[in-house]
C-alpha positions in Angstrom: -30.0 -38.6 3.9 -26.3 -37.9 4.9 -24.8 -34.5 4.6 -21.8 -33.9 2.4 -19.6 -33.3 5.5 -20.7 -36.6 7.0 -19.9 -38.4 3.7 -16.6 -36.7 3.5 -15.7 -37.9 7.0 -16.7 -41.5 6.1 -14.6 -41.4 2.9 -11.5 -40.1 4.7 -11.8 -42.6 7.4 -12.1 -45.4 4.8 -9.1 -44.1 2.9 -7.0 -43.8 6.0 -7.8 -47.4 7.0 -7.0 -49.0 3.6 -4.7 -51.9 4.2 -1.4 -52.0 2.3 0.1 -55.2 3.6 1.7 -56.3 0.4 5.5 -56.2 -0.2 7.7 -54.6 -1.1 7.2 -51.6 1.2 9.1 -49.4 -1.2 6.2 -49.9 -3.7 3.3 -49.4 -1.4 4.6 -46.7 0.9 4.3 -44.1 -1.9 0.7 -45.3 -2.4 -0.1 -44.8 1.2 1.6 -41.5 1.2 -0.2 -40.0 -1.8 -3.6 -41.1 -0.5 -2.8 -39.6 3.0 -2.1 -36.0 1.9 -5.7 -34.9 1.6 -7.6 -33.4 -1.2 -11.3 -32.6 -1.8 -12.3 -36.2 -2.2 -14.9 -34.8 -4.6 -15.4 -38.0 -6.7 -16.1 -40.5 -3.9 -18.2 -38.0 -2.0 -20.4 -37.2 -5.0 -20.6 -41.0 -5.7 -22.0 -41.8 -2.2 -24.3 -38.8 -2.2 -25.8 -39.8 -5.5 -26.3 -43.3 -4.2 -27.8 -42.0 -1.1 -30.5 -40.2 -3.1 -32.0 -43.6 -3.8 -30.8 -45.9 -1.0 -30.1 -45.5 2.7 -26.9 -47.4 2.9 -24.2 -45.6 1.0 -21.5 -47.4 3.0 -22.3 -50.5 0.9 -20.4 -48.9 -2.0 -17.6 -47.6 0.1 -15.1 -49.9 -1.6 -16.1 -48.6 -5.0 -15.8 -45.0 -3.8 -12.3 -45.7 -2.6 -11.5 -47.2 -5.9 -12.6 -44.0 -7.6 -10.3 -41.9 -5.4 -7.5 -44.4 -5.8 -7.8 -44.1 -9.6 -8.0 -40.3 -9.5 -4.8 -40.1 -7.4 -3.1 -42.6 -9.8 -3.6 -40.1 -12.6 -2.3 -37.2 -10.5 0.8 -39.1 -9.6 1.6 -39.6 -13.2 0.6 -35.9 -14.1 3.0 -34.7 -11.5 5.8 -36.8 -13.0 5.1 -35.5 -16.5 4.9 -31.9 -15.3 8.0 -32.3 -13.1 5.9 -30.8 -10.3 7.6 -30.4 -6.9 4.5 -30.1 -4.8 1.0 -31.7 -4.6 -1.4 -30.3 -2.0 1.5 -28.6 -0.3 3.5 -31.8 0.1 6.4 -33.2 -2.0 5.3 -35.2 -5.1 6.2 -38.8 -5.1 8.8 -38.6 -7.8 10.6 -35.9 -5.7 10.2 -37.7 -2.4 11.4 -41.0 -3.9 12.3 -41.0 -7.7 10.6 -41.2 -11.1 10.8 -45.0 -11.3 9.0 -45.4 -8.0 6.4 -42.9 -9.1 5.7 -44.9 -12.3 5.6 -48.2 -10.6 3.5 -47.1 -7.6 1.2 -45.3 -9.9 0.7 -48.5 -12.0 0.0 -50.4 -8.7 -2.7 -47.8 -7.8 -4.4 -48.5 -11.1 -4.5 -52.2 -10.2 -5.6 -51.5 -6.6 -8.4 -49.3 -8.0 -9.7 -52.1 -10.1 -9.3 -54.6 -7.2 -11.5 -52.4 -5.0 -14.0 -51.7 -7.7 -14.5 -55.4 -8.2 -15.5 -56.0 -4.6 -19.2 -55.8 -5.4 -22.0 -58.3 -5.6 -21.2 -60.9 -8.2 -24.4 -60.2 -10.2 -23.3 -56.6 -10.6 -19.6 -57.3 -11.2 -19.5 -57.3 -15.0 -21.7 -54.2 -15.2 -19.5 -52.3 -12.7 -16.2 -53.2 -14.3 -17.5 -52.5 -17.8 -18.7 -49.0 -16.8 -15.4 -48.3 -14.9 -13.3 -49.4 -17.8 -15.3 -47.5 -20.3 -15.2 -44.4 -18.2 -11.5 -44.7 -17.8 -11.0 -44.9 -21.5 -13.3 -42.0 -22.2 -11.3 -39.7 -19.8 -8.6 -39.6 -22.5 -10.9 -39.8 -25.5 -13.4 -37.3 -24.1 -10.9 -34.6 -23.5 -10.3 -34.2 -27.3 -13.9 -34.1 -28.1 -14.6 -31.7 -25.3 -11.7 -29.4 -26.3 -13.0 -29.2 -29.9 -16.4 -28.3 -28.6 -14.8 -25.5 -26.6 -12.9 -24.2 -29.6 -16.3 -24.1 -31.5 -17.8 -22.1 -28.6 -14.9 -19.6 -28.8 -15.5 -19.2 -32.5 -19.3 -18.9 -32.1 -19.2 -16.3 -29.2 -15.9 -14.7 -30.3 -14.7 -14.9 -26.8 -11.0 -15.7 -25.9 -10.0 -19.3 -25.4 -8.0 -20.3 -22.3 -6.1 -23.5 -22.9 -4.1 -25.7 -20.5 -2.4 -28.4 -22.4 -0.2 -31.0 -20.8 1.7 -33.5 -23.0 -0.8 -33.2 -25.9 0.3 -30.2 -28.0 0.3 -32.1 -31.3 -3.3 -33.2 -30.8 -4.4 -29.7 -29.6 -2.7 -27.9 -32.5 -4.3 -30.3 -35.0 -7.7 -29.4 -33.7 -7.0 -25.6 -33.6 -5.6 -25.5 -37.2 -9.1 -26.3 -38.4 -10.4 -23.1 -36.8 -7.3 -21.0 -36.9 -8.9 -18.1 -39.0 -12.0 -17.9 -37.0 -10.6 -17.9 -33.5 -10.6 -14.6 -31.7 -7.5 -15.4 -29.7 -6.7 -16.5 -26.1 -4.0 -17.8 -23.9 -1.9 -20.9 -23.8 -2.1 -21.1 -19.9 0.9 -22.1 -17.8 3.3 -22.5 -20.7 6.4 -24.5 -19.7 7.6 -25.8 -23.1 10.7 -25.3 -25.2 11.5 -22.9 -28.0 10.1 -25.1 -30.8 6.8 -25.6 -28.9 6.6 -21.8 -28.2 7.0 -21.1 -31.9 4.3 -23.5 -32.9 1.9 -21.9 -30.5 2.7 -18.4 -31.5 1.8 -19.3 -35.1 -1.7 -18.6 -33.9 -1.4 -14.8 -34.1 -4.1 -13.8 -31.7 -2.8 -15.9 -28.9 -0.3 -15.3 -26.1 1.7 -17.5 -23.7 0.7 -17.5 -20.1 3.8 -17.3 -17.9 3.7 -17.8 -14.2 5.8 -18.9 -11.2 7.5 -21.8 -13.0 9.7 -19.2 -14.8 11.4 -18.4 -11.5 12.2 -22.0 -10.6 15.8 -23.0 -10.6 15.2 -25.8 -13.0 13.2 -23.7 -15.5 14.6 -23.1 -19.0 12.0 -20.4 -19.7 14.5 -17.6 -18.7 16.6 -18.5 -21.7 14.0 -19.9 -24.1 11.4 -17.0 -23.9 13.7 -14.1 -24.9 15.1 -16.2 -27.7 11.8 -16.7 -29.6 8.9 -15.1 -27.8 8.3 -11.2 -28.1 7.4 -9.7 -24.9 4.0 -8.6 -26.3 3.0 -12.2 -26.7 3.1 -12.9 -23.0 0.6 -12.5 -20.2 1.4 -13.0 -16.5 -0.4 -15.6 -14.5 -0.6 -17.1 -11.0 -2.2 -20.5 -11.5 -3.4 -20.0 -8.0 -3.3 -21.7 -5.5 -0.3 -23.6 -7.0 3.1 -22.8 -8.5 4.0 -19.8 -6.3 7.2 -18.2 -7.5 10.6 -18.2 -5.9 11.2 -17.2 -3.1 7.6 -18.0 -2.0 7.4 -21.6 -3.2 5.1 -23.8 -1.1 2.9 -21.0 -0.2 -0.7 -20.5 -1.5 -0.2 -18.6 -4.7 -1.9 -15.2 -5.3 -1.8 -12.2 -7.6 0.3 -10.2 -5.2 3.2 -12.5 -6.0 3.3 -11.5 -9.7 6.0 -8.9 -9.2 8.4 -11.8 -8.7 7.5 -13.0 -12.1 7.9 -9.5 -13.6 11.3 -9.1 -12.1 12.4 -12.5 -13.5 11.2 -11.6 -17.0 12.8 -8.1 -16.8 16.2 -9.7 -16.2 15.7 -12.3 -18.9 14.7 -9.7 -21.5 17.0 -7.1 -20.4 14.4 -4.4 -19.8 12.9 -2.7 -16.7 10.2 -4.3 -14.6 7.9 -1.4 -15.5 8.3 -2.2 -19.2 7.4 -5.9 -18.6 4.4 -4.9 -16.5 3.2 -2.3 -19.1 3.5 -4.6 -22.1 2.0 -7.7 -20.6 -0.9 -5.6 -19.3 -1.6 -4.2 -22.7 -1.6 -7.7 -24.1 -4.0 -8.9 -21.5 -6.4 -6.1 -22.2 -6.1 -6.8 -25.9 -7.1 -10.4 -25.4 -9.7 -9.7 -22.8 -11.3 -6.3 -23.9 -14.2 -6.7 -21.5 -11.6 -6.2 -18.7 -11.1 -2.6 -19.7 -14.5 -1.7 -18.4 -13.5 -2.7 -14.9 -10.1 -0.9 -14.7 
């Protein structure tokens, strides 16, 4: 049986050799770019390792493994655009390197290329493979709502804080949380980058705080104006989102907790208070939300 390092090498080689001979170049160059900037390749590696548990020729499904990685990167390309992210794996995102329209069109092409690769299987397996791939792709969206509600129930059952990272689904998230609002112990809306209206809606859950990180220091961020307008300082906790979203002036580096003073200084300026006050109040909030942490301080 192949080792995971060997499988990863096979996957990387296969992805690097994928042909993109179609035109126009402006459409396919971003596809080549986003697949070339690395990543853990976890999905295709696990796919080949699982196959190798039963058969000795995992290379026979290499096209399908590449399809899975192409589909995954298609979702990341669109995620980056929705989040207005500047970097992916330490490299410029497609919409920053090119533009938003290119990111959308190249992402759509990646979806089609993924299905094209997935369909390169024995004819007698084709319908089953495509049925499973299509159903799984649909369940990625559907399953997130089901999984989230289950996590909300666990938080209620265990009375442990709930950490939530919501991207472009606040209406759906809030609708689920409303059903359990009086039972939830509290938690954090991680990596908040929304506007004043969205902040007020989230703060209607009284035991929750907004997680604020490096994005607040970015030149394009509106958080420096929006947070003081509607968010009390004691409803904020500080975050890194490591290894991503390092604050200015350390953007592009691997994020870590030692960078948090840059966030503190930004919030202090925005709220018109001292950095010490920001540090004290946000720490008190974190200890209130995560009381078990008091035992280790």
